[in-house]
N, C-alpha and C positions, 0 to 999 in steps of 0.2 A: 583528629578533627579534619585534617586535610584529606585523608582517605575518604571519610564520609561525604564531604563536599564533592569530591571527584566522582564518587559512586552515584550520587544524586544527579550530577551533570550528565554522566554517561547514560543513565536511565532516561533523562529528558531527550537526549540525542538519539536514542534507539528507536528504530522503526516499530510502530505499534501494529504488529501482525493481526492481533485480535480485532482491532478497529477496522481493518480492511475487511475481514470476514464478516463482521457485523453489518457494515455498510452494504456489502454485496448481498448478503441474505435479506437485509431490509429492503433492498431494491428488487427482490424477487429474481435475482440472476443466479445461474449456476456458474461454476468456474470457467467452463468452456465459453459461455456467452460473454463473460467479462473479457476473456482473451480476444474474442472476435471483435468486441467493441473497441478495444485498444487499437486494433488494425483499422477499423472504420474511421476513427477520429484522427488517424495519422500518427499516433504515438509509437507505432511499430510498423516496420515494413512487411512483416508477415504476422499471421495470427499467433497470439501467445497461447501456448498449450495449457490445458487444464492442469497438467502436472506442474508447470511453472507457477501458476497462480497458487496451487496447493503449497509449493515451497515457500512462497511469500507469506501465506496465511499461517503456516506452522513455524515461521521464523528461521527456517533453514538458510534462506538467503533473502535479501531485500531488493525490491525494485529500485532501479536507478534512473537518474536523469529524466528522459522523455517519458518513461513509464510512470514515474511519480507524478509528473505534470498531467499525463493522461488520466491517471486514476483520480486525481483531484478534480479534473474537468468532468469526468463521468459522474462523480458523486456530488458535484456542486459544492466542493469544499476547497481548502487550501492544502498545498504540500505540507506546510507546517503542522496541520492538524493530524497528520499521520505520525508525528513525532511528539507533539505535546498534548494531544487528545482534545484540543479545542476545535470549534467549528468556525 
């Protein structure tokens, strides 16, 4: 029972890579454009590469800190929505 509860909690705390991809595609952006927008809004000091966005969208690594805030700002949502799937 404790293991099942922990597993559910870990899933809730995991970054939802597919949600990021769906939001980006829904906004009509390619991965390079999303990276450039993160620079434009000040979430990054340099453009984020298409490859980095791809790593986020495939779940290889997760965006952190300012990048999460920037993604939420770009898509008009909250940081939490990338973890719990709500808007």
